[in-house]
Backbone as JSON, one array per atom type, in Angstrom:
{
  "sequence": "MKLISVIVPVYNVEAYVSKCIQSLIDQTYKNIEIILINDGSTDESKNICSNFAEHFSNVNLFNTVNQGQSAARNIGLKHAKGEYIGFVDSDDYIEHGFYESLINAIESTDSSVASGLIVTDQINQNLTVINREEAITRIMGGDLGTVVWNKLFRADILKDVYFPIGQVHEEIEFNRNYLTRVAKLVVVPNVKYHYTSRRDGNTNSRFELSRLNVFDQINKFISDVSMEGQANAKRALIIFGAIQFLDMYKSAYRNSADKTIKLKIRRCFMYYFKHFDVLIIRKNPVFTLRCCRFLIAPDTYIRRQINGE",
  "N": [[96.0, 81.36, 108.03], [98.7, 83.34, 107.33], [98.96, 86.61, 106.03], [100.78, 87.64, 103.19], [102.35, 90.48, 101.87], [103.17, 91.58, 98.68], [105.25, 93.7, 97.14], [105.48, 95.51, 94.11], [107.2, 97.53, 92.16], [106.4, 99.34, 89.16], [107.52, 100.25, 86.1], [107.4, 101.11, 82.86], [107.55, 98.51, 81.63], [106.25, 96.79, 79.81], [106.65, 94.6, 78.31], [107.29, 92.52, 80.11], [105.76, 92.65, 82.51], [103.24, 91.2, 82.7], [103.85, 88.53, 82.9], [105.28, 88.56, 85.32], [103.26, 89.4, 87.22], [101.47, 87.31, 86.9], [102.93, 85.1, 87.81], [102.94, 85.71, 90.45], [100.22, 85.52, 91.12], [99.9, 82.74, 90.62], [101.08, 81.42, 92.78], [101.77, 78.87, 95.14], [101.29, 79.33, 97.81], [98.56, 80.96, 98.95], [97.46, 83.15, 100.32], [98.04, 86.0, 99.53], [98.65, 89.45, 99.01], [98.89, 91.45, 96.3], [100.75, 94.23, 95.46], [100.73, 96.66, 93.27], [102.8, 99.25, 92.05], [102.32, 101.78, 89.83], [104.68, 103.55, 88.52], [104.38, 106.06, 87.11], [104.33, 105.14, 84.36], [104.87, 105.28, 80.8], [104.22, 103.53, 78.75], [102.33, 100.65, 77.93], [102.19, 99.52, 80.43], [100.64, 100.51, 82.63], [97.94, 100.03, 81.78], [97.99, 97.25, 81.51], [98.41, 96.38, 84.15], [96.15, 97.45, 85.3], [94.21, 95.83, 84.19], [94.73, 93.4, 85.41], [94.13, 94.07, 88.07], [91.47, 94.56, 87.94], [90.42, 92.03, 87.49], [91.39, 90.35, 89.45], [90.84, 89.98, 92.94], [92.88, 90.19, 94.8], [94.82, 91.79, 93.87], [96.13, 94.9, 93.91], [96.24, 98.14, 92.71], [98.26, 101.09, 92.44], [98.59, 104.29, 91.23], [101.04, 106.62, 90.39], [102.97, 109.7, 89.95], [106.11, 109.59, 88.03], [108.71, 108.81, 90.2], [110.71, 107.16, 90.78], [112.27, 103.91, 91.75], [112.69, 103.61, 94.63], [110.88, 105.44, 95.86], [108.5, 104.26, 94.92], [108.53, 101.72, 96.07], [108.37, 102.49, 98.69], [105.8, 103.61, 98.82], [104.44, 101.37, 98.46], [105.12, 100.06, 100.88], [103.73, 101.62, 102.73], [101.11, 100.9, 102.15], [100.91, 98.24, 102.62], [99.43, 95.42, 104.15], [100.04, 93.06, 105.19], [101.36, 90.45, 107.41], [103.74, 89.61, 106.66], [106.28, 90.73, 104.31], [107.32, 91.15, 100.93], [109.3, 91.7, 98.07], [109.22, 92.14, 94.51], [110.64, 92.6, 91.46], [109.36, 94.15, 88.57], [110.03, 93.24, 86.07], [110.81, 90.71, 86.39], [110.22, 87.24, 87.45], [108.79, 84.57, 89.48], [109.22, 81.2, 90.77], [106.53, 78.87, 91.39], [106.45, 77.87, 94.1], [107.79, 79.72, 95.56], [107.17, 81.7, 97.66], [105.88, 80.16, 99.59], [107.96, 78.48, 100.37], [109.71, 80.3, 101.6], [108.07, 81.56, 103.66], [107.47, 79.3, 105.22], [109.92, 78.54, 106.15], [110.68, 80.76, 107.81], [108.73, 80.62, 109.78], [109.07, 78.03, 110.77], [111.57, 78.21, 111.98], [111.45, 80.52, 113.57], [112.55, 82.88, 112.72], [113.47, 86.29, 111.69], [113.77, 87.02, 109.05], [113.7, 85.58, 105.74], [115.89, 84.3, 103.41], [116.66, 83.67, 100.05], [119.25, 82.18, 98.03], [121.73, 84.08, 96.23], [123.85, 83.03, 94.95], [123.66, 79.93, 93.53], [124.74, 77.34, 93.39], [125.05, 75.7, 95.79], [126.32, 73.5, 98.26], [125.12, 72.75, 100.61], [121.96, 71.87, 101.18], [120.12, 72.28, 103.08], [117.94, 74.19, 105.48], [119.43, 76.98, 106.9], [120.15, 78.65, 109.76], [121.24, 81.78, 110.72], [123.09, 84.28, 112.6], [122.92, 87.88, 113.39], [125.39, 89.2, 112.74], [126.52, 87.42, 110.85], [124.59, 87.4, 109.0], [124.65, 90.05, 108.09], [127.29, 89.96, 107.04], [127.06, 88.15, 104.95], [125.07, 89.21, 103.4], [126.01, 91.76, 102.6], [128.42, 91.03, 101.54], [128.45, 88.61, 100.27], [126.74, 85.53, 99.54], [124.06, 86.02, 99.73], [123.31, 88.65, 98.93], [122.73, 92.12, 98.44], [120.26, 92.84, 97.59], [116.66, 93.08, 97.8], [114.69, 91.42, 96.67], [115.05, 88.6, 96.81], [114.23, 87.96, 99.29], [112.14, 87.44, 102.25], [110.44, 89.23, 104.57], [109.48, 89.7, 108.05], [106.88, 91.83, 108.88], [106.99, 93.53, 111.06], [109.65, 94.24, 111.57], [110.23, 95.95, 109.58], [108.92, 98.22, 110.1], [108.65, 101.67, 109.97], [110.86, 101.71, 108.38], [112.31, 102.68, 105.5], [113.15, 103.11, 101.95], [115.82, 105.23, 100.89], [115.28, 108.22, 99.08], [116.2, 109.25, 95.81], [118.83, 108.24, 95.63], [121.49, 106.26, 94.39], [122.0, 102.69, 94.82], [120.23, 102.31, 96.87], [119.51, 100.24, 98.55], [121.45, 99.67, 100.31], [121.35, 101.5, 102.6], [118.72, 100.71, 103.4], [119.09, 98.09, 104.14], [120.93, 98.49, 106.2], [119.3, 99.67, 108.14], [117.15, 97.87, 108.62], [118.52, 95.54, 109.49], [119.54, 95.9, 111.98], [117.51, 95.15, 113.64], [117.29, 92.46, 113.43], [117.56, 89.28, 114.75], [117.81, 86.65, 114.0], [118.26, 85.1, 110.86], [117.04, 83.16, 108.3], [118.48, 80.98, 105.91], [117.41, 79.9, 102.77], [117.64, 77.2, 100.59], [117.35, 76.46, 97.04], [115.15, 78.14, 96.23], [113.53, 79.7, 93.65], [114.15, 82.54, 91.9], [113.61, 84.44, 89.05], [115.71, 86.45, 87.52], [115.82, 89.28, 85.37], [118.45, 90.26, 83.75], [119.29, 91.45, 81.5], [117.95, 93.71, 79.34], [115.87, 95.87, 77.25], [116.42, 99.26, 77.98], [117.71, 98.83, 80.45], [119.41, 100.04, 83.21], [121.69, 99.54, 84.54], [124.34, 99.78, 83.78], [124.87, 102.54, 83.4], [126.53, 105.54, 84.34], [126.22, 107.54, 87.14], [126.42, 110.63, 88.88], [125.46, 110.63, 91.51], [125.94, 108.21, 92.53], [128.26, 108.49, 94.08], [127.29, 108.93, 96.74], [127.14, 106.6, 97.97], [129.44, 106.15, 99.45], [129.22, 107.49, 102.0], [126.94, 106.02, 102.9], [127.9, 103.39, 103.23], [130.02, 103.76, 105.07], [128.57, 104.6, 107.35], [127.36, 102.2, 107.9], [129.61, 100.63, 108.43], [130.56, 101.93, 110.78], [128.4, 101.35, 112.47], [128.6, 98.49, 112.82], [131.14, 98.27, 113.83], [130.86, 99.47, 116.38], [129.45, 97.51, 117.62], [131.24, 95.46, 117.67], [131.6, 93.8, 115.52], [133.58, 92.14, 113.71], [133.94, 90.53, 111.49], [131.7, 91.35, 109.89], [132.44, 93.9, 109.48], [134.78, 93.67, 107.97], [133.64, 92.51, 105.57], [132.04, 94.62, 104.74], [134.08, 96.51, 104.16], [135.4, 95.34, 102.01], [133.18, 95.23, 100.32], [132.83, 98.04, 99.95], [135.22, 98.66, 98.42], [134.89, 97.14, 96.19], [132.58, 98.31, 95.13], [133.61, 100.86, 94.45], [135.52, 100.3, 92.64], [134.02, 99.15, 90.48], [132.58, 101.46, 90.02], [134.45, 103.2, 89.03], [135.03, 101.97, 86.67], [132.62, 102.3, 85.3], [132.59, 105.11, 85.15], [134.81, 105.47, 83.54], [134.13, 104.29, 81.2], [132.01, 106.03, 80.39], [133.4, 108.33, 79.84], [133.95, 110.1, 81.88], [134.68, 113.13, 83.79], [138.05, 113.97, 84.75], [138.28, 114.85, 87.33], [136.07, 113.69, 88.64], [136.75, 111.04, 88.44], [138.98, 110.96, 89.91], [137.95, 111.46, 92.49], [136.49, 109.2, 92.92], [138.5, 107.31, 92.97], [139.87, 108.07, 95.3], [138.02, 107.44, 97.22], [137.96, 104.67, 96.98], [140.62, 104.14, 97.71], [140.37, 104.7, 100.42], [139.01, 102.51, 101.52], [140.74, 100.49, 100.71], [142.99, 100.98, 102.25], [142.19, 100.06, 104.6], [142.27, 97.47, 104.58], [142.95, 94.43, 106.19], [145.23, 91.83, 107.56], [143.82, 89.48, 107.54], [141.86, 89.91, 105.6], [143.43, 90.27, 103.26], [144.77, 87.69, 103.19], [142.51, 85.99, 102.74], [141.48, 86.97, 100.33], [143.48, 87.1, 98.11], [143.65, 87.33, 95.3], [141.81, 89.32, 94.62], [143.02, 91.4, 96.13], [145.42, 91.71, 94.78], [144.39, 92.68, 92.3], [143.41, 95.1, 93.25], [145.81, 96.47, 93.92], [147.0, 96.65, 91.35], [145.08, 98.34, 90.13], [145.37, 100.71, 91.71], [147.96, 101.48, 91.02], [147.98, 102.01, 88.21], [145.23, 103.24, 87.29], [143.49, 103.79, 84.92], [144.73, 102.22, 82.91], [144.46, 99.69, 84.01], [141.67, 99.42, 84.15], [140.95, 99.59, 81.46], [142.23, 97.35, 80.35], [140.6, 95.46, 81.8], [138.07, 95.94, 80.67], [138.63, 95.23, 78.04], [139.24, 92.61, 78.36], [141.79, 91.71, 78.75]],
  "CA": [[97.02, 81.52, 107.04], [99.09, 84.68, 107.39], [98.99, 87.37, 104.73], [102.02, 88.19, 102.6], [102.18, 91.56, 100.99], [104.33, 91.56, 97.78], [105.33, 95.03, 96.53], [105.97, 95.44, 92.85], [107.24, 98.75, 91.35], [106.13, 99.06, 87.76], [107.92, 101.37, 85.17], [107.68, 100.79, 81.43], [107.91, 97.04, 81.51], [105.13, 96.19, 79.14], [107.02, 93.21, 77.74], [107.6, 91.64, 81.16], [104.94, 92.71, 83.7], [102.19, 90.29, 82.81], [104.49, 87.31, 83.42], [105.57, 88.8, 86.74], [102.14, 89.32, 88.01], [100.94, 85.94, 86.8], [103.75, 84.31, 88.75], [102.6, 85.95, 91.91], [98.91, 84.98, 91.27], [100.07, 81.27, 90.68], [101.89, 80.94, 93.97], [101.14, 77.81, 95.87], [100.85, 80.01, 99.03], [97.55, 81.71, 98.34], [97.13, 84.36, 101.01], [98.99, 86.98, 99.05], [98.11, 90.64, 98.31], [99.88, 91.88, 95.24], [100.62, 95.62, 95.47], [101.48, 97.21, 92.01], [102.86, 100.72, 92.09], [102.68, 102.12, 88.64], [105.51, 104.76, 88.77], [104.26, 107.01, 85.94], [104.69, 104.47, 83.16], [104.37, 105.85, 79.62], [103.9, 102.45, 77.78], [101.12, 99.95, 78.2], [102.24, 98.89, 81.78], [99.55, 100.88, 83.48], [96.77, 99.33, 81.37], [98.2, 95.77, 81.95], [98.32, 96.3, 85.61], [94.65, 97.77, 85.57], [93.41, 94.68, 83.88], [94.84, 92.42, 86.45], [93.53, 94.6, 89.31], [90.0, 94.41, 87.71], [90.03, 90.51, 87.5], [91.8, 89.63, 90.68], [90.61, 90.7, 94.11], [94.03, 90.29, 95.72], [95.76, 92.59, 93.07], [95.87, 96.39, 94.09], [97.13, 99.04, 91.86], [98.37, 102.44, 92.88], [99.23, 105.02, 90.24], [101.69, 107.8, 90.87], [103.93, 110.26, 88.95], [107.35, 109.01, 88.18], [109.57, 109.19, 91.34], [111.79, 106.17, 90.98], [111.96, 102.7, 92.46], [112.68, 103.73, 96.07], [109.56, 105.99, 96.2], [107.47, 103.28, 94.53], [108.51, 100.76, 97.1], [107.9, 103.21, 100.0], [104.4, 103.69, 98.79], [103.94, 99.89, 98.67], [105.32, 99.67, 102.28], [102.74, 102.31, 103.45], [99.85, 100.3, 101.9], [100.92, 96.86, 102.82], [98.59, 94.98, 105.22], [100.42, 91.73, 105.55], [102.3, 90.21, 108.47], [105.07, 89.41, 105.96], [106.47, 91.72, 103.18], [108.26, 90.69, 99.96], [109.5, 92.59, 96.97], [109.47, 91.59, 93.3], [110.77, 93.64, 90.41], [108.32, 93.95, 87.54], [110.5, 92.58, 84.86], [111.22, 89.4, 86.89], [109.2, 86.31, 87.79], [109.22, 83.64, 90.49], [108.61, 80.0, 90.67], [105.27, 78.77, 92.11], [106.52, 77.65, 95.49], [108.77, 80.72, 96.14], [106.82, 82.35, 98.92], [105.54, 79.15, 100.41], [109.26, 77.96, 100.93], [110.27, 81.37, 102.53], [107.29, 81.65, 104.92], [107.58, 78.09, 106.05], [111.27, 78.66, 106.78], [110.7, 81.77, 108.89], [107.82, 80.12, 110.87], [109.68, 76.9, 111.5], [112.8, 78.65, 112.74], [111.18, 81.74, 114.4], [113.45, 83.94, 112.21], [112.89, 87.56, 111.24], [113.88, 87.24, 107.65], [114.12, 84.33, 105.06], [116.6, 84.75, 102.24], [117.11, 82.71, 99.04], [120.63, 82.33, 97.73], [122.07, 84.62, 95.0], [124.7, 81.88, 94.38], [122.82, 78.84, 93.65], [125.4, 76.07, 93.45], [125.52, 75.48, 97.14], [126.33, 72.1, 98.59], [124.26, 72.58, 101.66], [120.63, 71.98, 100.77], [119.12, 72.44, 104.25], [117.83, 75.49, 106.08], [120.58, 77.38, 107.83], [119.82, 79.87, 110.6], [122.33, 82.57, 111.11], [122.9, 85.47, 113.53], [122.96, 89.21, 112.77], [126.66, 89.46, 112.15], [126.71, 86.54, 109.72], [123.64, 87.89, 107.95], [125.3, 91.24, 107.48], [128.45, 89.5, 106.25], [126.67, 87.38, 103.7], [124.21, 90.12, 102.57], [126.76, 92.75, 102.1], [129.57, 90.59, 100.89], [128.37, 87.22, 99.96], [125.77, 84.88, 98.66], [122.66, 86.47, 99.98], [123.1, 89.84, 98.22], [122.12, 93.36, 99.1], [119.0, 92.99, 97.05], [115.51, 92.76, 98.65], [113.82, 90.58, 95.95], [115.23, 87.22, 97.19], [113.98, 87.74, 100.75], [110.74, 87.67, 102.84], [110.51, 90.0, 105.91], [108.4, 89.93, 109.06], [106.51, 93.21, 108.71], [107.32, 94.3, 112.22], [111.06, 94.68, 111.46], [110.28, 97.03, 108.59], [108.08, 99.35, 110.62], [109.34, 102.92, 109.78], [112.11, 101.48, 107.55], [112.07, 103.08, 104.11], [114.23, 103.26, 101.06], [116.15, 106.64, 100.78], [114.89, 108.73, 97.73], [117.22, 110.0, 95.02], [120.17, 107.69, 95.78], [121.86, 104.94, 93.78], [122.23, 101.67, 95.71], [119.38, 102.59, 98.07], [119.3, 99.11, 99.4], [122.45, 99.68, 101.33], [120.68, 102.12, 103.73], [117.65, 99.99, 103.83], [119.71, 96.84, 104.84], [121.57, 98.81, 107.48], [118.3, 99.98, 109.11], [116.36, 96.76, 109.13], [119.28, 94.51, 110.08], [119.56, 96.29, 113.52], [116.33, 94.55, 114.34], [117.21, 91.05, 113.12], [118.29, 88.39, 115.68], [118.05, 85.52, 113.25], [117.87, 85.1, 109.51], [117.12, 81.72, 107.79], [118.83, 80.82, 104.53], [116.55, 78.86, 102.13], [118.15, 76.73, 99.32], [116.44, 76.09, 95.98], [114.04, 79.01, 95.89], [113.85, 80.13, 92.23], [113.74, 83.87, 91.45], [114.23, 84.58, 87.75], [116.1, 87.94, 87.27], [116.05, 89.8, 84.05], [119.66, 91.06, 83.83], [119.5, 92.18, 80.25], [116.67, 94.12, 78.69], [115.87, 97.28, 76.74], [116.33, 100.29, 78.97], [118.34, 98.46, 81.76], [120.33, 101.21, 83.51], [122.79, 99.08, 85.48], [125.68, 100.19, 83.34], [124.99, 103.97, 83.36], [127.19, 106.24, 85.46], [125.48, 108.69, 87.72], [127.23, 111.19, 89.93], [124.82, 110.31, 92.81], [126.68, 107.0, 93.1], [129.24, 108.77, 95.18], [126.68, 108.91, 97.95], [127.32, 105.24, 98.52], [130.6, 106.29, 100.36], [128.62, 107.8, 103.37], [126.14, 104.94, 103.36], [128.71, 102.26, 103.62], [130.72, 104.18, 106.21], [127.62, 104.59, 108.38], [127.14, 100.77, 108.2], [130.85, 100.23, 109.13], [130.48, 102.54, 112.1], [127.44, 100.55, 113.28], [129.03, 97.18, 113.12], [132.36, 98.5, 114.58], [130.48, 99.76, 117.69], [128.92, 96.25, 118.1], [132.37, 94.57, 117.7], [131.4, 92.71, 114.56], [134.77, 92.22, 112.97], [133.7, 89.85, 110.12], [130.79, 92.19, 109.09], [133.24, 95.14, 109.12], [135.64, 93.26, 106.8], [132.77, 92.32, 104.47], [131.75, 96.04, 104.33], [135.31, 97.14, 103.62], [135.57, 94.8, 100.67], [132.17, 95.7, 99.53], [133.12, 99.4, 99.51], [136.27, 98.61, 97.52], [134.33, 96.6, 94.92], [131.64, 99.34, 94.62], [134.21, 102.03, 93.77], [136.21, 99.66, 91.43], [133.03, 99.19, 89.57], [132.11, 102.91, 89.78], [135.5, 103.86, 88.14], [134.88, 101.32, 85.41], [131.54, 102.95, 84.75], [132.96, 106.44, 84.8], [135.81, 105.36, 82.42], [133.28, 103.98, 80.02], [131.26, 107.19, 80.08], [134.32, 109.38, 79.61], [133.68, 111.09, 82.95], [135.7, 114.19, 84.04], [139.15, 113.53, 85.58], [138.02, 115.23, 88.74], [135.17, 112.69, 89.13], [137.5, 109.78, 88.57], [139.92, 111.16, 91.14], [137.16, 111.36, 93.72], [136.17, 107.76, 92.99], [139.8, 106.58, 93.29], [140.11, 108.46, 96.65], [137.15, 106.62, 98.02], [138.37, 103.33, 96.84], [141.82, 104.1, 98.54], [139.98, 104.71, 101.83], [138.78, 101.06, 101.86], [141.97, 99.7, 100.56], [143.87, 101.23, 103.36], [141.72, 99.38, 105.84], [142.45, 95.94, 104.4], [143.9, 93.93, 107.19], [145.91, 90.65, 107.17], [142.87, 88.45, 107.3], [141.25, 90.24, 104.3], [144.39, 89.96, 102.27], [144.87, 86.24, 103.12], [141.23, 85.35, 102.2], [141.23, 87.45, 99.09], [144.66, 87.48, 97.44], [143.57, 87.61, 93.92], [141.27, 90.55, 94.62], [144.02, 92.31, 96.69], [146.38, 92.0, 93.66], [143.72, 93.58, 91.39], [143.31, 96.43, 93.75], [147.07, 97.07, 93.79], [147.2, 97.03, 90.03], [144.29, 99.55, 89.94], [146.01, 101.96, 92.29], [149.28, 101.85, 90.23], [147.54, 102.61, 86.95], [143.8, 103.0, 87.2], [142.97, 103.75, 83.56], [145.26, 101.06, 82.2], [143.88, 98.45, 84.6], [140.25, 99.37, 83.7], [140.96, 99.41, 80.01], [142.4, 95.9, 80.23], [139.39, 94.7, 82.24], [137.07, 96.02, 79.71], [139.08, 94.51, 76.81], [139.39, 91.23, 78.62], [143.15, 91.33, 78.69]],
  "C": [[97.44, 83.06, 107.01], [99.26, 85.36, 106.05], [100.38, 87.86, 104.35], [101.64, 89.34, 101.68], [103.42, 91.59, 100.07], [104.24, 92.93, 96.99], [106.13, 95.01, 95.24], [105.96, 96.83, 92.15], [107.19, 98.58, 89.93], [106.54, 100.45, 86.99], [108.29, 100.9, 83.85], [108.3, 99.41, 81.19], [106.86, 96.21, 80.83], [105.44, 94.78, 78.64], [107.16, 92.18, 78.9], [106.54, 91.51, 82.33], [103.84, 91.65, 83.88], [102.73, 88.91, 83.41], [104.87, 87.38, 84.93], [104.36, 88.66, 87.54], [101.47, 87.98, 88.05], [101.65, 84.97, 87.71], [103.44, 84.44, 90.21], [101.06, 85.35, 92.03], [98.91, 83.41, 91.35], [100.76, 80.71, 91.87], [101.08, 79.89, 94.71], [100.64, 78.35, 97.22], [99.8, 81.05, 98.61], [97.14, 83.04, 99.05], [98.13, 85.48, 100.71], [98.23, 88.22, 98.57], [99.27, 91.21, 97.47], [99.68, 93.42, 95.13], [101.49, 96.14, 94.34], [101.51, 98.68, 92.19], [103.34, 101.15, 90.71], [103.29, 103.54, 88.76], [105.48, 105.61, 87.52], [104.67, 106.36, 84.57], [104.1, 105.2, 81.86], [104.11, 104.82, 78.48], [102.61, 101.84, 78.22], [101.16, 99.29, 79.6], [101.13, 99.23, 82.57], [98.23, 100.08, 83.06], [96.82, 97.79, 81.6], [97.84, 95.55, 83.37], [96.75, 96.55, 86.02], [93.83, 96.57, 85.24], [93.53, 93.54, 84.89], [94.05, 92.85, 87.7], [91.93, 94.39, 89.14], [89.54, 92.98, 87.8], [90.45, 89.82, 88.73], [91.66, 90.45, 91.96], [91.8, 90.97, 94.98], [95.12, 91.2, 95.03], [95.33, 94.12, 93.32], [96.89, 97.16, 93.41], [96.98, 100.49, 92.39], [99.13, 103.18, 91.79], [99.85, 106.31, 90.83], [102.59, 108.36, 89.71], [105.25, 109.59, 89.1], [108.33, 109.59, 89.25], [110.77, 108.31, 91.51], [111.42, 104.98, 91.82], [111.86, 102.78, 93.93], [111.3, 104.37, 96.5], [108.43, 105.06, 95.99], [107.39, 102.21, 95.68], [108.06, 101.26, 98.46], [106.38, 103.29, 100.02], [103.75, 102.32, 99.06], [104.01, 99.58, 100.16], [104.16, 100.4, 103.15], [101.44, 101.64, 103.23], [99.8, 98.91, 102.33], [100.27, 96.47, 104.17], [99.16, 93.66, 105.75], [101.27, 91.65, 106.76], [103.72, 89.82, 107.92], [105.08, 90.36, 104.68], [107.6, 91.14, 102.27], [108.35, 91.69, 98.92], [109.79, 91.77, 95.77], [109.7, 92.64, 92.27], [109.91, 93.2, 89.18], [108.71, 93.27, 86.33], [110.99, 91.18, 85.13], [110.04, 88.46, 87.04], [109.77, 85.27, 88.81], [108.52, 82.34, 90.15], [107.39, 79.84, 91.65], [105.41, 78.59, 93.64], [107.49, 78.72, 96.2], [108.42, 81.19, 97.5], [106.38, 81.28, 99.98], [106.93, 78.6, 101.24], [109.8, 79.03, 101.97], [109.38, 81.49, 103.74], [107.38, 80.45, 105.76], [108.86, 78.04, 106.84], [111.29, 79.54, 107.97], [109.83, 81.17, 109.98], [108.39, 78.85, 111.58], [110.9, 77.16, 112.29], [112.67, 79.81, 113.57], [112.29, 82.86, 113.97], [112.68, 85.19, 111.86], [112.8, 87.74, 109.68], [114.3, 85.86, 107.04], [114.8, 84.9, 103.77], [116.94, 83.55, 101.33], [118.64, 83.05, 98.81], [120.82, 83.08, 96.37], [122.93, 83.6, 94.25], [123.93, 80.72, 94.61], [123.4, 77.47, 93.69], [125.98, 75.83, 94.8], [125.4, 73.96, 97.5], [125.36, 71.81, 99.7], [122.83, 72.83, 101.26], [119.61, 72.03, 101.93], [119.06, 73.86, 104.73], [118.98, 75.76, 106.94], [120.14, 78.69, 108.5], [121.11, 80.48, 111.0], [122.05, 83.8, 111.83], [123.08, 86.7, 112.73], [124.33, 89.47, 112.07], [126.85, 88.62, 110.87], [125.77, 87.03, 108.56], [124.23, 89.15, 107.32], [126.5, 90.94, 106.55], [128.11, 88.88, 104.95], [125.75, 88.22, 102.85], [125.12, 91.06, 101.92], [128.05, 92.28, 101.35], [129.64, 89.13, 100.44], [127.19, 86.63, 99.15], [124.33, 85.22, 98.85], [122.33, 87.77, 99.27], [122.47, 90.92, 98.95], [120.76, 93.48, 98.6], [117.88, 92.59, 97.98], [114.63, 91.61, 98.0], [113.9, 89.07, 96.22], [114.95, 86.93, 98.64], [112.44, 87.93, 101.07], [110.99, 88.18, 104.26], [109.3, 89.9, 106.75], [108.14, 91.44, 108.95], [106.98, 94.0, 109.9], [108.73, 94.75, 112.1], [111.26, 95.82, 110.41], [109.46, 98.13, 108.95], [109.02, 100.62, 110.64], [110.77, 102.76, 109.13], [111.71, 101.8, 106.18], [113.34, 103.07, 103.3], [114.52, 104.78, 100.76], [115.84, 107.09, 99.27], [116.13, 109.39, 97.16], [118.6, 109.48, 95.18], [120.24, 106.39, 95.0], [122.13, 104.1, 94.92], [121.48, 102.01, 97.09], [119.17, 101.51, 99.07], [120.29, 98.99, 100.51], [121.85, 100.22, 102.75], [119.51, 101.33, 104.33], [118.16, 98.71, 104.64], [120.24, 97.26, 106.22], [120.38, 99.16, 108.57], [117.5, 98.66, 109.6], [117.21, 95.76, 109.87], [119.62, 94.72, 111.56], [118.55, 95.49, 114.32], [116.27, 93.01, 114.19], [118.09, 90.28, 114.1], [118.7, 87.19, 114.82], [117.49, 85.65, 111.81], [118.06, 83.66, 109.05], [117.44, 81.74, 106.26], [118.09, 79.67, 103.92], [117.15, 78.44, 100.77], [117.03, 76.53, 98.4], [115.1, 76.92, 95.89], [114.4, 79.67, 94.64], [113.17, 81.5, 92.05], [114.41, 84.08, 90.06], [114.42, 86.14, 87.49], [116.38, 88.19, 85.86], [117.2, 90.75, 84.05], [119.86, 91.9, 82.61], [118.17, 92.51, 79.56], [116.78, 95.49, 78.13], [115.61, 98.24, 77.92], [117.02, 99.89, 80.34], [119.4, 99.53, 81.96], [121.42, 100.76, 84.41], [124.08, 99.61, 85.04], [125.89, 101.75, 83.28], [125.8, 104.46, 84.57], [126.47, 107.46, 85.85], [126.37, 109.31, 88.81], [126.76, 110.91, 91.28], [125.41, 109.05, 93.33], [127.66, 107.28, 94.21], [128.6, 108.75, 96.6], [126.82, 107.6, 98.65], [128.49, 105.27, 99.55], [130.04, 106.42, 101.78], [127.78, 106.63, 103.79], [126.94, 103.77, 103.85], [129.46, 102.57, 104.95], [129.81, 104.19, 107.48], [127.45, 103.11, 108.85], [128.37, 100.3, 108.89], [130.88, 100.69, 110.59], [129.6, 101.66, 113.04], [128.05, 99.22, 113.75], [130.37, 97.24, 114.0], [131.91, 98.62, 116.02], [129.92, 98.42, 118.35], [130.03, 95.14, 118.09], [132.29, 93.5, 116.68], [132.5, 92.81, 113.51], [134.52, 91.64, 111.56], [132.8, 90.73, 109.24], [131.58, 93.42, 108.66], [134.15, 94.81, 108.0], [134.81, 93.08, 105.57], [132.41, 93.73, 103.91], [132.86, 96.73, 103.67], [135.5, 96.64, 102.18], [134.41, 95.21, 99.78], [132.36, 97.16, 99.0], [134.16, 99.45, 98.38], [135.73, 98.23, 96.16], [133.27, 97.63, 94.27], [132.42, 100.46, 93.95], [135.12, 101.54, 92.68], [135.17, 99.71, 90.25], [132.59, 100.59, 89.08], [133.18, 103.5, 88.82], [135.36, 103.29, 86.78], [133.77, 102.08, 84.59], [131.9, 104.42, 84.31], [133.99, 106.48, 83.64], [134.98, 105.12, 81.19], [132.44, 105.15, 79.51], [132.11, 108.45, 79.94], [134.13, 110.47, 80.67], [134.95, 112.05, 83.14], [136.78, 113.5, 84.91], [138.88, 113.81, 87.07], [137.11, 114.16, 89.48], [135.87, 111.42, 89.38], [138.42, 109.89, 89.74], [139.19, 111.06, 92.45], [136.81, 109.85, 93.98], [137.33, 106.97, 93.5], [140.15, 106.89, 94.83], [139.27, 107.61, 97.64], [137.49, 105.28, 98.07], [139.71, 103.21, 97.76], [141.46, 104.07, 100.03], [139.75, 103.31, 102.33], [140.0, 100.2, 101.77], [142.99, 99.84, 101.73], [143.44, 100.46, 104.62], [141.68, 97.87, 105.69], [143.45, 95.4, 105.47], [144.39, 92.51, 106.77], [144.81, 89.6, 106.76], [142.1, 88.66, 105.84], [142.14, 89.77, 103.09], [144.6, 88.42, 102.05], [143.77, 85.51, 102.39], [140.94, 85.86, 100.77], [142.52, 87.94, 98.32], [144.61, 87.93, 96.02], [142.9, 89.06, 93.81], [142.16, 91.74, 95.07], [144.96, 92.68, 95.58], [145.64, 92.87, 92.66], [143.61, 94.94, 91.97], [144.64, 97.15, 93.71], [147.39, 97.53, 92.36], [146.25, 98.3, 89.65], [144.95, 100.79, 90.46], [147.21, 102.45, 91.53], [148.88, 102.56, 89.0], [146.1, 102.34, 86.65], [143.25, 102.84, 85.8], [143.48, 102.57, 82.75], [144.61, 99.8, 82.73], [142.37, 98.3, 84.03], [140.11, 99.03, 82.23], [141.19, 97.98, 79.79], [141.28, 94.97, 80.74], [138.38, 94.81, 81.21], [137.35, 95.24, 78.41], [139.35, 93.03, 77.1], [140.85, 90.74, 78.57], [143.72, 90.71, 79.92]]
}
C-alpha cells in the first residue's frame, strides 16, 4: 500500500482545523502521513495540532514563524516521504473516500495526476484521461481549477517544484512547472472536497499590489505552451489573464486604489484582450461583450457589477 503525504498549512484556524485533521484520519485509504505546518499561529491552532500529533502516529507537526501559505507548503514538500502528495487547506475537510478514489484512478490509468472537478454538475461520471494540453486548458480555464487541493500528485513530478514565496496566485507558477512533466492526467468525478469560502479573516477579497506579479507568471506560461504549439492551452491562458485583471480591477476599485494602479491593471487587461482571436470570441461572446464594456468605461462597468445592475 503506497504512502500518501498530505500537506496542511495551518494559520489561525482554531474553529476549523480539528474537523480538517479528523477528516484525514478517517480516510478509507489508511496509509497516509499527515504533515501539519503551523505557520506561526497566534490562536489555539498550534495546541490543537499538537494534540493530534501526540495521539496519532501518522500526524507530524512542524512549527515555523509566519511566512505565508507558499512557504508552509514548501516545508511540507521537503518533509514529505510519500510516493503521492496531496494538499488540503486547514479550514476545509474532505469526504472519507477522497484519497482512495484519487489514488485508485492514478494507478488504474497510469497517470501522473488525479484531479477532482471544481464544477460538480458533470454529466460524465466516468474516469477521463486527458493529455497535457487539455490538462492545462481545463486547469487554467475550466472545471479542474488552478488550485492544488482537489488533486493528488505522483511525488516524482513534484521533485524540485515549489511554490514561489511572496506572490499572490502562487499556484500559477506551481502549475506551470509541474505540468511540463505531466503526460496524462485523470479526471475523477464525485470526489468531495468541502471548501470554506466564507470565514472570519478570509483574505480573498483584499487588494494587494503584489497581484500585479501575476502578469509575468501568466505570460511565461503562455510562452511555454506557444513553443509547444498548444493553441487551446494558449487561448485558455489568455482568457484566464483577462479574467484575473478584471477581478483585480474590481478589487482595486472596492479598495479605492490609486488611479495609477488602476491604469496599470487596465493595461495588463488590454494586453490579453488584444490577443483574443475569432475562436475565443465565438466561444465566449458574453464574456467578450463584458470586456468591451469594461474597456469603454472601466469604473462605470465595475460599479454596475458590484451593484448588480
